[in-house]
Phi, psi and omega in degrees: 000143186289137179288137171294145173282343183250140170276173179302316179308314184291316187293320181296321175299323177293319182294322183296331178291323183289324175297328178282003176104006179286142178292137183303316181299319180295317177297305178310316180291319174304315188272343175077045180234160177274168175295329177292323173299316182303312184289331176290327180289323176305316178294317179280317181257356187301131182087352181277151170260168186294319182298327179283329176294327179289336176284339182280332183301305184305320181291328175286331182288331176285354180268016186287156179272138181248140182097187179225000000 
């Protein structure tokens, strides 16, 4: 799977901007992402804090594909 250009911490920062009242279209333009990407991130990371996202990372690392 392709590696993301954004870390979990950066994604949560983008979502916090929207919570602060910034328009979704403006955020997407500034970050260079599509609105679909924004809403996927919101579904996955919405409501999380940075410390909670760090706890998700080791669990996701164990789900890598083995073999060829």
